[in-house]
VOBA-1610 file (N, C-alpha, C; in pm, whole numbers, padded with zeros to 5 digits, always signed):
BEGIN
Met-03555-07830-00009Met-03629-07736+00073Met-03574-07596+00054Asp-03663-07500+00058Asp-03622-07361+00049Asp-03564-07316+00181Lys-03462-07233+00174Lys-03403-07177+00295Lys-03489-07065+00350His-03556-06995+00260His-03632-06878+00303His-03781-06906+00295Pro-03857-06863+00396Pro-04003-06879+00390Pro-04060-06781+00288Pro-04179-06808+00235Pro-04239-06717+00138Pro-04265-06580+00200Arg-04253-06476+00119Arg-04278-06340+00168Arg-04424-06321+00200Lys-04450-06236+00298Lys-04588-06206+00335Lys-04654-06132+00219Gly-04776-06171+00183Gly-04848-06108+00074Gly-04818-06169-00061Ser-04736-06271-00065Ser-04705-06334-00194Ser-04813-06434-00229Val-04809-06481-00349Val-04910-06575-00397Val-04900-06708-00323His-04783-06738-00269His-04761-06869-00209His-04836-06890-00078Asp-04867-06785-00005Asp-04935-06805+00123Asp-05086-06791+00114Gly-05141-06783-00008Gly-05286-06783-00025Gly-05348-06644-00022Glu-05273-06541+00016Glu-05328-06406+00019Glu-05295-06336-00113Pro-05386-06256-00163Pro-05355-06183-00287Pro-05248-06076-00262Glu-05169-06049-00365Glu-05066-05948-00353Glu-05129-05810-00353Lys-05078-05721-00266Lys-05134-05587-00257Lys-05093-05506-00379Leu-05179-05415-00420Leu-05154-05331-00535Leu-05068-05212-00492Ser-04951-05198-00552Ser-04864-05087-00517Ser-04903-04964-00598Arg-04852-04850-00557Arg-04880-04727-00628Arg-04827-04734-00771Arg-04710-04791-00788Arg-04650-04803-00920Arg-04735-04892-01011Asn-04781-05006-00958Asn-04866-05095-01038Asn-04998-05029-01073Phe-05054-04954-00978Phe-05180-04885-01004Phe-05163-04783-01116Leu-05054-04702-01110Leu-05033-04601-01213Leu-05005-04664-01349Asn-04933-04775-01350Asn-04909-04845-01477Asn-05040-04896-01537Thr-05123-04954-01453Thr-05252-05007-01500Thr-05343-04894-01548Ala-05348-04784-01472Ala-05433-04672-01510Ala-05384-04609-01641Gly-05253-04598-01658Gly-05199-04543-01781Gly-05229-04630-01901Ala-05216-04761-01881Ala-05246-04854-01990Ala-05394-04848-02027Ala-05481-04836-01928Ala-05624-04828-01955Ala-05658-04699-02029Ala-05596-04588-01988Ala-05621-04461-02056Ala-05572-04465-02200Ala-05454-04522-02222Ala-05401-04532-02358Ala-05490-04622-02444Gly-05537-04731-02386Gly-05626-04821-02460Gly-05757-04752-02495Gly-05812-04674-02402Gly-05934-04600-02430Gly-05916-04498-02540Leu-05800-04432-02539Leu-05770-04334-02642Leu-05760-04401-02779Leu-05699-04518-02783Leu-05688-04591-02910Leu-05825-04634-02961Val-05913-04674-02870Val-06047-04716-02911Val-06124-04597-02968Val-06115-04482-02902Val-06186-04364-02950Val-06129-04318-03084Ala-05996-04313-03094Ala-05934-04269-03219Ala-05959-04369-03331Gly-05959-04496-03299Gly-05981-04598-03400Gly-06124-04602-03448Gly-06218-04554-03369Gly-06358-04554-03409Gly-06382-04472-03533Ser-06315-04357-03543Ser-06334-04275-03663Ser-06268-04340-03785Leu-06161-04416-03763Leu-06096-04485-03875Leu-06185-04596-03929Ile-06249-04667-03838Ile-06335-04779-03878Ile-06461-04729-03947Ser-06520-04621-03892Ser-06645-04571-03949Ser-06624-04501-04083Gly-06501-04457-04109Gly-06472-04392-04235Gly-06511-04245-04239Arg-06559-04192-04129Arg-06598-04051-04125Arg-06484-03969-04068Asp-06470-03848-04117Asp-06369-03757-04065Asp-06423-03687-03942Ala-06333-03655-03849Ala-06372-03577-03733Ala-06392-03432-03777Val-06503-03374-03735Val-06536-03239-03776Val-06538-03151-03652Ala-06459-03045-03654Ala-06456-02951-03542Ala-06561-02844-03564Ala-06610-02788-03454Ala-06707-02679-03463Ala-06639-02554-03514Asp-06713-02473-03586Asp-06659-02350-03640Asp-06650-02247-03528Pro-06530-02203-03490Pro-06518-02107-03380Pro-06578-01971-03414Ala-06591-01938-03543Ala-06649-01810-03581Ala-06800-01807-03557Ala-06863-01925-03545Ala-07007-01931-03526Ala-07048-01900-03382Ala-06957-01910-03288Ala-06988-01884-03148Ala-06987-01733-03123Pro-07073-01686-03033Pro-07071-01543-03002Pro-06941-01506-02931Pro-06897-01383-02944Pro-06770-01343-02883Pro-06777-01344-02731Leu-06663-01371-02670Leu-06654-01370-02524Leu-06629-01228-02476Pro-06664-01187-02361Pro-06743-01258-02260Pro-06892-01255-02297Trp-06957-01366-02269Trp-07098-01376-02300Trp-07179-01292-02202Lys-07288-01236-02252Lys-07373-01155-02166Lys-07450-01245-02070Tyr-07463-01200-01948Tyr-07538-01273-01847Tyr-07685-01238-01861Ser-07769-01340-01861Ser-07913-01315-01860Ser-07975-01399-01750Lys-08056-01334-01670Lys-08119-01402-01556Lys-08228-01494-01607Leu-08232-01615-01552Leu-08334-01712-01589Leu-08447-01711-01489Asp-08566-01737-01540Asp-08682-01753-01453Asp-08682-01899-01405Ala-08668-01919-01275Ala-08655-02053-01220Ala-08780-02138-01246Asp-08897-02078-01237Asp-09021-02155-01260Asp-09032-02199-01406Glu-08999-02108-01499Glu-09006-02142-01641Glu-08903-02249-01675Ala-08783-02237-01621Ala-08679-02337-01647Ala-08721-02474-01594Gly-08784-02477-01478Gly-08832-02602-01421Gly-08941-02665-01506Lys-09033-02584-01557Lys-09140-02636-01642Lys-09084-02695-01772Arg-08990-02621-01833Arg-08931-02671-01956Arg-08852-02799-01934Ala-08777-02804-01824Ala-08699-02925-01794Ala-08791-03045-01775Tyr-08900-03026-01703Tyr-08995-03135-01679Tyr-09057-03181-01811Lys-09096-03083-01895Lys-09160-03114-02022Lys-09065-03192-02114Phe-08942-03141-02130Phe-08846-03206-02221Phe-08796-03339-02168Tyr-08792-03354-02038Tyr-08750-03483-01980Tyr-08846-03592-02024His-08974-03565-02017His-09072-03668-02055His-09085-03682-02207Glu-09070-03573-02282Glu-09082-03580-02427Glu-08966-03659-02489Lys-08848-03644-02434Lys-08728-03709-02489Lys-08701-03847-02429Gly-08790-03894-02343Gly-08774-04028-02287Gly-08671-04036-02176Gly-08651-03925-02105Gly-08549-03911-02001Gly-08540-04016-01902
//
C-alpha cells in the first residue's frame, strides 16, 4: 500500500492534469518551431528558390495620401468579390 494518497489533479484520481504556464509555453514554442520547419521545408521540397521583392520598385516613403471615393470603392469591392468567387 502507498503511504501517500494521490495528488489532486493527477491522472490517478480520474481528473485530467491542469496545463501549467510552463507546459503551455513549451507546447506553443514547439508548435511554432514545427510550423517554421514546415514552411522552410516547403521551398526545399518544391525546388524553387525564395524570391524577395525588389525594394527599388516600390515608391519612396512617405507615400502620398489620396482620398478615396467611398461609393466607388464599394462598387469595385462588390464587383471583384463576385468576379473572383469571393
